[in-house]
C-alpha positions, 0 to 999 in steps of 0.5 A: 784852079791853083788849088786843084792843080796843087792837089792833083800835083801832090797826088801824081807825085805821091803815086809815082813815089809809091810805085817807084818804091814798090818797084825797088822792093820788088827788085830786091825780091826778084834778086833774092828769088834769082839767087841759085843758092844751094838747097839746105836740108829742111830738117825739123824746121817748119816751112814758115820758119824758112825765108820766103823763096829760099831753096830747101831739100826734102826727103820723103815720098809723094802721095800721088793718090791725093792731088789738087789741080789749081785752075786759072793758072796761065803760062806764056799767055796760055790757060792751064793748071798747076799741080799740087801734090802732097809730099810726106816727110820722113817724120810724117809731116806733109808739104804741098809741092807745086809740080808745075804747069800743064796746059788746058786740054780744051775740055772743062770736064776732062782733068789733066793726066797727073799720074806719077810713079810711086817712090818709096823714098826720094829727095827733092828740092825747091823754093819755099813759096806761098799759096797763090792768091787771086784778085777779085776777078780771078774766082775762088773755088774750094776743092770738094771735101769728098769724091774722086781725085785729083780735085779741081780748085781755084785759089784755095785757102790752106784750111780748105786744102786741109779739109779736102785732104783730111790731113795737116799740111804745112802752110807754105808750099814748095815750088819744085826745082826744074831739075827735079823729076816728076814735074811739068813746066817750071819757070818760076818767078815771084808773084805780082808784077815785074819791077820794070812795070812798077817803074814804068807806072811811076814814070807815067804818074810823074809824066802826068805831073809834068803835063799838069804843070805845063798846062797850068803855067800855059793857061795862066801865062795866056791869061796874063797876056 
C-alpha cells in the first residue's frame, strides 16, 4: 500500500506540475497574441521568418477564384467553416489569408457564398499563424486536386493545399484583422486550451494527491488503533 501510494503521489504531483507549466507557457503566448502592436510591412521576408502571432501588413491582391473552405471549425459552440483565400503579393508570392468564420447552412452539399470583390491592389494586415491541426477525432480531408471552386477541406497539410492550388504557398497563413474588409467573423485566439484550463487541471491533480494522502494516513491510523 505504501509503495502504491508513493507511485501515485509522484504521478499526481508530476502531472499537476506539468499542467501548471503548460498554463504558464500558454499564458505567455496569449499575452503575446493580445498585444495590439502596429503591423510591420512584410517586405521580402518569409512568413516563417516572422514571430508567430506578430502583426504584419501585406500589399497585393486577393485571388477569389481559388478559395478553400475549412470544415469542422466552430465559433461560440456553433458549427461552421473558415475561409482561406490566396493573397498574391506584389512580388508574386502567395499567402493564404484566413478571412474568418461563417456558419454552417444546414445543408452539407451547399457551400457557403464566399464571393468577394476583385481588387487590383489593396493593403491588408493580420497575425501570422499556422494552419489549424485537428486531433484524432477531428477528421482529415484533403481538398480535391481538380474540380470547381471553392473546395472543401478539413485540416489539410501545406503540401495538399499547394497541390490543389497548383501554386507555391507560404507555409504560414495570415489571420485577417477584424478591421480589414472582405472578412467574416474574426475573433481570433491562440490554438488550444486557455491558460485557466491548464491551471484548473493542475489544481485537480494536486487535489488528487491531497486526497490520496488523507486516505493513506486515515487507513493506516485506523489500523494502528
